[in-house]
N, C-alpha and C positions, 0 to 999 in steps of 0.2 A: 304478608301476602302468602296465601297457601301455596305450597309446592315449589317454592323458589330455592330451597336449600340445594347444595351441590349434589348430594346423593340422589335426590329425586330427578334433577335435571339430567344427570348422567344416566340414570336408569331409563328415562324416557327417550333419550337421544341414542342409546345403544341399540343398534340394529332395529330401528323402528320401521315397521312395515306400514307405509302410508296408505290409508284408505280413502281419505278425502281431505279437503281443506276449504276454509271459508274465510272471508274478510271480516274484520271487526274494526270498522272505521266509522266516522260520523255520518257518512253518506250511505254506507252499506254495511249492515250488521244483521245477525240473525234476530229478527224481531221477536221470535219466541222468547228471547231472554229478557226483553224489556221494552218499554214504550219509547225509550230514547237511548242514545249512545252511552252516556254515563251509567244508566241503569243496567245496560247489557254488560258493561265492563265490571260493574260491581258484582254481578252474578258470578263472575270468575275471579273476583278478588284482585282485579287489575285497576290501575290508575287510568283515567280517560285521557291518554296522550293525544295530542292534536293530530298526529299522523296516523294513529291507529296501529293495529296489529294484524298479523296473519295467524290463523289457528290451523294447525296441522293435526289431524286426528288419525291415530294408528294404533298398532299393537306392537309390543316388544316380542322378543324371542320366546317368552313364556306365555304369550297370548294376552298379557295384561293390557288394558285400555289406558292410553295416555293421550293427553292433549298438549302438544308442544306449541308454546306461544313465541312467535318471532316478531322482530320489528322490521323485517324486510317485507313490507307490504307489496312492493312491486313484484317480488318473486312469486308470491302466492297468487297475485292477480294474473300473472302470465300463465301460471300453471292452470288456473281455473279456466281462463280463456282457451287454452290449448285443449283441455278436456272437453269443453263445450263444443269444440269443433271436431271432436272425435280423434284428436291427435294424442299420441303418447307424450308424456312429459315426466321426467324424473325429478320429482320435487325433493331435493336434498339440501336443506338449509345449512348454512355455515354455522358452526358452533358459536361464533362470535355474535350471531344475530338472535340466539336463543335467549328469551327473557325469562321463561319459566317452563317447567315441566309439570303439568298438573295431572294428577291421577284421575282416571275416569274420562267420560265424554260429556260435554254439555248438551249435545244433540244426539238424537237416535241415528245409528248407522245400521243399514240393513244387511251389510255384508261383513265378511271376516277375511283375514289374511289366510292364505293356504299354508298347509303343513306346519301350523302352530296350534296350540290348544285353543279352544273356543274362547271368545272374548270374556274377560272377567276383570274385576277390579284388582289393582295391585295389592300386595300384602301390606298390612298396616305398618310393618317395620321399614318398608321402603317409601311408602307415600307419606308426605307431610300434610296431614289433615285428611278430612273425609273426601272420598272421591266425588267428582262431578257426576251429576245425573241429569238426564233431560227433564225439562219441565213436564208436569203431568198434563197431558192433553186428552185424557180419557173422559173428562167431563168438561162442559162448557165453562169457560172462564177467560181471563186475560190472554193466556197463551194461545188457546184455541181461537179466540177472537182475532188476534193478530195474524195467526196463520191463515185464517179464512180471508183476511184482507190481502195477504200476500198472494193467494191464489187468484183472487179477483184481478189484481194488478197484472198477473202473468197471463190471464186469459180474458182480458178486457173485451175483446171483440165477441167472444162466445157469450159472455154475460150480457153485453149490451144488446145483442140481437134478441134476447128474451123479452125485451121491453119495447113497447110502442109508445111514442111520445104522447099519444092521445090518452095514455093511462095516467098522465100527470095532470094535476089540476092546472087549468090555464090562467086562473086568477090567483092573487095573493103572492106570498113570498116563496122563495125556493125551498122553504121548509115544509112544503105541502105535497107529499107524494100521495097518489091515489091507491097505492098498494104496496105490498112487501113481497120479497122473494125469500125462499128458504134455503139455507145451506143444507144440501141434501145428503152428504155422506155421513156415515156413522162416526161418532166422536172418536172411536178407537181404530179408525181406518189407518192404514200404514202412512205415517207422517215422517218417516225417517229419511235421512240423507242416504243415498245409495251410491256406491262406487265400487269398481272392481279393484283388486289388490294391486293392479299395475298402474292405477292412477286415474282411471276415468271417473269423473265426478258423478256421472249418472244423473238422477233427477234433481239432486241438490236438496239441502235441508229446508229450503224455504217453501217447497212445493207441498201444498197442504189441502185442507179439508174440503173447501167448497167445490161442489160438483154441479156445474151449470146444466148438465143433462137432466138433473132431477129437480130443477127449479120449478116452483109453482107460482108463476107470476100473476099478480093481480088479486090474489086471495087476501083475506083479512084486510079489506079496504078500510082506511081510516075514516071514521064517522066525524071526527072532530076536524076543525079548520086546519090543524097542523099537528104533527107528532111532537110531543113534548121533548122526547129524547133527541130528536133531530134539531129542534130549536136550541137545546142546550149545547149540542155539539157545535153548531154553527156559531153560537155566541162565544164559546171557548176558543174556537178557531180564529175568530175575529180578534180576540184578545191577544193571540199570539203575534199578530201584526204590530200591535202597540207595545207589547212587553214580550220580547223574544223568549221562548221556552228553552228548556235544556237542549243541548245540541243533538240533532237527529230526530227531534219530535216532528219536524216537517222536512220531507225529502222530495226532491224533484229528479225525475229520471227521463230517459228518452221515450218518445212516443212518435208514431208515424206523422208525417207532414211537419207542420210547425208547432204541433201541440207538445205538451209535456204531461207525463204521468205524475200526479201529486199523491203523496202519502202523508197523512198526518195522524198522530195518535195522541191520546190524552187519557186521563183517569176514567177508565171504563168504556172507552170508545176508540174506534178506528175509522178513518175516512180515506177512501180511494177515489180519485177523480181524474178526469182528463181536462186540461185547461180549455179545450174547445167543446166540451160536452158536459155531461151530467156527473153526479157523484153517487157513491154508495156508502152507506154508514152501517157499521156493525156495533152492537152494544152488549156489554156484559149483562145488562138487565133483560135482554131479549135473546135467549139462547137460540142459536142457529138461524136467526133472522137477518136478512140483508135488506136494508131499507134504501130504496132509490130516492135521490133528491134531484128534482127537475131544475133546469137552468133558472127560470123565473127572473125577477129583476135583481136579486141579490147575489146569486152564486157566481156569475162571471167575474164581478169585481173582487169578490173574496178570493177566488182561485188565482186571479192575477196577482193580488197582493201577497198571497202565500207563496206563489212561485218566486217572487222577487226576493223573499227572505229565506227560502228553503236552501238546505245543503244539497250540493250537486256532486256527483262523482267527478273526480279529476280526470 
């Protein structure tokens, strides 16, 4: 495992200025790192433990970037919840909870600690292995696709109001949208986690590319009876019900009322849905496009089945 030797852990833990923290658990992980929890862990050289990890991102006294991995998930969860509420929280992990000190950051962080040199990678003689770097989101691909899905989930109401139910085909299966929407922001828009050096998490690393204000709804109407990419996604999502995928491929989280927000990912695709409403699909093969999926006769049952087998935050 990269970065687990005593020297690297000591360097990362010595006077670390904490900038932000994120959870790495089956139910909540930085999706930019992978389509599922084991894939996200593998990106950091970590074993996919059932209880997950907390990732603490900061700088040492020389300004070097470090990611401290701890097994005290509750501590990081409390810190994030406090920062989200605008409260200060001193995130100081106990040394006994430190699993690894990894050089670099796996996510982009928009701020730096005060009164130390600018963020930079640790010296090779200190770091055990190459430093972590954020996935490339400058061009459309799996990372940018997943981040776009993150943003739709975060701003569901804003995205949903761009669509009128009459824009969906009234006959046929749920895989028949009458139009598409466009992820409007530029690929290199600021997609970083932001936090002040005293612990405010800021926007968070999941907030990303999709800009509902720039959506062009209803354009590029599908001439065919159904979109082949959506048909493939729905078929693969149905297969998850019968053959459970890797942990974290399907996640269920809170939504207003009695609904749930569902997130499913697979090879080349991401799906975001509300159990009482429609779904949106993003594909690697269609850069920047957000494809709406109407309820139809198929979608409600599929969403119900996915929700029953999805991983949920504890």
